[in-house]
N, C-alpha and C positions, 0 to 999 in steps of 0.2 A: 504494500500500500504506500503510494507516494503522497506526501503532503507538501504542497507548494504554497508558501505564504509570501505575499508581496510586502515590502517594507512600507509603502505608502498607506495602504489601508490599516495596517497595524499601528503605525504612528498616529494616524488620525483617530483611531479608536481610543488609544491611550490618552491623547490630547482631549478628546471629548469627555472622557471620564474625569480627568483632572479639572477641566473647566466646570463641570457640574459640582465637583467636590469643593473647589476653591475658586470662586468666580474672579477674585483679584488676580489670578494667574493668567487671565485671558491674553493680555498683551504679550507676555513673555512666551506663552505657548504658541501663539500665532507666529511670532517672530522666529522662534526656533523651528517650527514646522516648515515655514517658508524657506529658511536657510537649508534645512536638511533635504527637502524636496528639490531645491535648486541644485545642491551639490550632487545629489543622486542623478539628476537629469544631465548635468554636465559631464560627469565622469563615467557613468555606465547606464544607469536606468534599468538594468535588468538584474537586480539583486534578488535571488530566490533562496530561501532557506529549505534545505532538504533534510 
């Protein structure tokens, strides 16, 4: 059984949970999310966990 997880949806799920738990973190979470997605897009974009 192969389980492929993309980094983008996983990061956004964690960010959503953190925003619900601590709404003050919204600015930081959005900034970090955008930086991570931008770096993934620049360097490879196809990170898969197996």
